[in-house]
VEXDREN-2710 file (C-alpha; in Angstrom, 1 decimal):
% VEXDREN-2710
k/r/px/py/pz
1/ALA/-27.8/-84.0/89.2
2/LEU/-30.6/-85.9/87.4
3/ASP/-32.8/-85.6/90.4
4/THR/-32.2/-81.9/90.7
5/TRP/-32.8/-81.6/86.9
6/ILE/-36.3/-83.4/87.2
7/ARG/-37.1/-81.1/90.2
8/VAL/-36.4/-78.0/88.2
9/GLN/-38.2/-79.3/85.1
10/ALA/-41.4/-80.0/87.2
11/VAL/-41.5/-76.8/88.8
12/TRP/-40.5/-74.9/85.7
13/LEU/-43.4/-76.5/83.8
14/TYR/-45.8/-75.6/86.6
15/LEU/-44.7/-71.8/86.8
16/GLU/-43.9/-71.2/83.2
17/PRO/-47.6/-70.6/81.9
18/ILE/-48.2/-68.6/85.2
19/PHE/-45.5/-66.1/84.5
20/ASN/-46.6/-66.0/80.8
21/SER/-49.6/-64.1/81.9
22/ALA/-49.0/-60.4/81.4
23/ASP/-51.4/-59.8/84.4
24/ILE/-49.5/-61.9/86.7
25/THR/-46.1/-60.5/85.6
26/ARG/-47.3/-57.0/86.2
27/GLN/-48.7/-57.8/89.6
28/MET/-45.6/-59.8/90.7
29/PRO/-42.5/-58.0/89.2
30/LEU/-39.9/-59.4/91.5
31/GLU/-41.0/-63.0/91.1
32/ALA/-41.5/-62.4/87.5
33/ALA/-38.1/-61.2/87.2
34/ARG/-36.5/-64.2/89.4
35/PHE/-38.4/-66.7/87.0
36/ALA/-37.4/-64.9/83.9
37/ALA/-33.7/-65.6/85.1
38/VAL/-34.5/-69.3/85.8
39/ASP/-36.3/-69.5/82.3
40/GLY/-33.3/-68.2/80.6
41/ALA/-30.9/-70.8/82.2
42/TRP/-33.4/-73.5/81.7
43/ARG/-33.7/-72.8/78.0
44/LYS/-30.1/-72.3/77.6
45/LEU/-29.7/-75.9/79.1
46/MET/-32.4/-77.3/76.8
47/GLY/-30.6/-75.9/74.0
48/SER/-27.2/-77.6/74.8
49/THR/-29.3/-80.8/75.7
50/GLN/-30.7/-80.8/72.1
51/ALA/-27.2/-80.3/70.8
52/ARG/-26.0/-83.2/72.9
53/PRO/-28.9/-85.6/73.6
54/GLN/-26.8/-88.2/75.3
55/VAL/-28.0/-88.1/79.0
56/LEU/-24.5/-89.0/80.5
57/GLU/-22.7/-86.4/78.6
58/CYS/-25.3/-83.7/79.6
59/LEU/-25.0/-84.6/83.3
60/ALA/-21.4/-84.3/83.0
61/ALA/-21.3/-80.8/81.8
62/GLU/-19.4/-78.5/83.8
63/GLY/-21.2/-76.1/86.2
64/LEU/-24.6/-78.0/85.4
65/GLN/-25.1/-79.0/89.2
66/ALA/-24.4/-75.5/90.4
67/THR/-27.0/-74.0/87.8
68/LEU/-29.5/-76.5/88.7
69/ASP/-29.1/-75.8/92.4
70/GLU/-29.3/-72.1/91.8
71/CYS/-32.4/-72.6/89.7
72/VAL/-34.0/-74.8/92.7
73/LYS/-33.3/-72.1/95.1
74/SER/-34.8/-69.3/92.8
75/LEU/-37.9/-71.3/92.0
76/GLU/-38.4/-72.0/95.8
77/VAL/-38.3/-68.2/96.3
78/VAL/-40.7/-67.7/93.4
79/GLN/-43.1/-70.3/94.6
80/ARG/-43.0/-68.7/98.3
81/GLY/-43.9/-65.3/96.7
82/LEU/-46.6/-66.7/94.7
83/SER/-48.2/-68.3/97.6
84/ALA/-48.0/-65.1/99.5
85/TYR/-49.5/-63.3/96.8
86/LEU/-52.5/-65.8/96.5
87/GLU/-52.8/-65.5/100.5
88/THR/-53.3/-61.7/100.3
89/LYS/-56.0/-62.1/97.6
90/ARG/-57.7/-64.7/99.7
91/LEU/-57.7/-62.4/102.9
92/ALA/-59.1/-59.7/100.8
93/PHE/-61.9/-61.8/99.7
94/PRO/-62.3/-64.9/101.8
95/ARG/-64.4/-66.9/99.4
96/LEU/-61.4/-67.3/97.3
97/PHE/-60.2/-69.8/100.0
98/LEU/-62.8/-72.2/98.3
99/LEU/-60.7/-72.3/95.2
100/SER/-57.4/-74.3/94.5
101/ASN/-54.3/-72.4/93.7
102/ASP/-54.6/-73.3/90.2
103/GLU/-58.2/-72.0/89.9
104/LEU/-57.3/-68.9/91.6
105/LEU/-54.5/-68.2/89.3
106/GLN/-56.7/-68.8/86.4
107/ILE/-59.1/-66.1/87.5
108/LEU/-56.1/-63.6/88.2
109/ALA/-54.3/-64.4/85.0
110/GLU/-57.3/-63.2/83.0
111/THR/-58.4/-60.1/84.7
112/ALA/-58.9/-58.4/81.3
113/GLU/-61.6/-60.9/80.5
114/PRO/-64.1/-61.2/83.4
115/GLN/-66.1/-63.8/81.7
116/ARG/-63.3/-66.3/82.5
117/VAL/-64.4/-66.3/86.1
118/GLN/-67.8/-68.1/85.1
119/PRO/-66.6/-71.8/85.5
120/HIS/-65.6/-71.1/89.2
121/LEU/-68.6/-69.3/90.3
122/PRO/-70.5/-72.3/91.7
123/LYS/-67.4/-73.1/94.0
124/ILE/-67.3/-69.5/95.2
125/PHE/-71.0/-68.6/95.5
126/GLU/-73.6/-71.4/96.6
127/GLY/-76.6/-71.4/94.1
128/VAL/-74.9/-69.2/91.6
129/ASP/-74.2/-70.9/88.3
130/SER/-73.3/-67.9/86.0
131/LEU/-73.6/-64.3/85.8
132/HIS/-74.8/-61.9/82.9
133/MET/-72.0/-59.5/82.4
134/GLU/-72.6/-56.3/80.3
135/GLY/-69.8/-54.9/78.5
136/GLU/-68.3/-51.3/78.5
137/GLY/-71.0/-48.8/77.2
138/GLU/-73.9/-51.0/77.5
139/ALA/-76.9/-50.1/79.7
END
């Protein structure tokens, strides 16, 4: 159970900030809903762990292994969906293949703030360090 716990924790820590983004949640509603279910189970587990901080006691809790196994399955589905989503974005604009998944997610999570793409420009466009962006209503 401890190995599964650590695995769920690692994947949850990676996905939690991604699915805290309203833009990503809006663009991936099925994966967001699945992650929300895992998030609820994980937070419940962390609450019971805080109330009973002895590792062996926590690991002996009834239904723990089944809950963790279900979380692993759900998180794998979410990760596959996330990878497929990123692939569609890269196929639409092949220069995005030059970015890591994390970098692409940073850009996609901040669609409301185009300035956030600036740090990634040198990787996407050779010789382009920054862009001047005018706000709405500016000429």
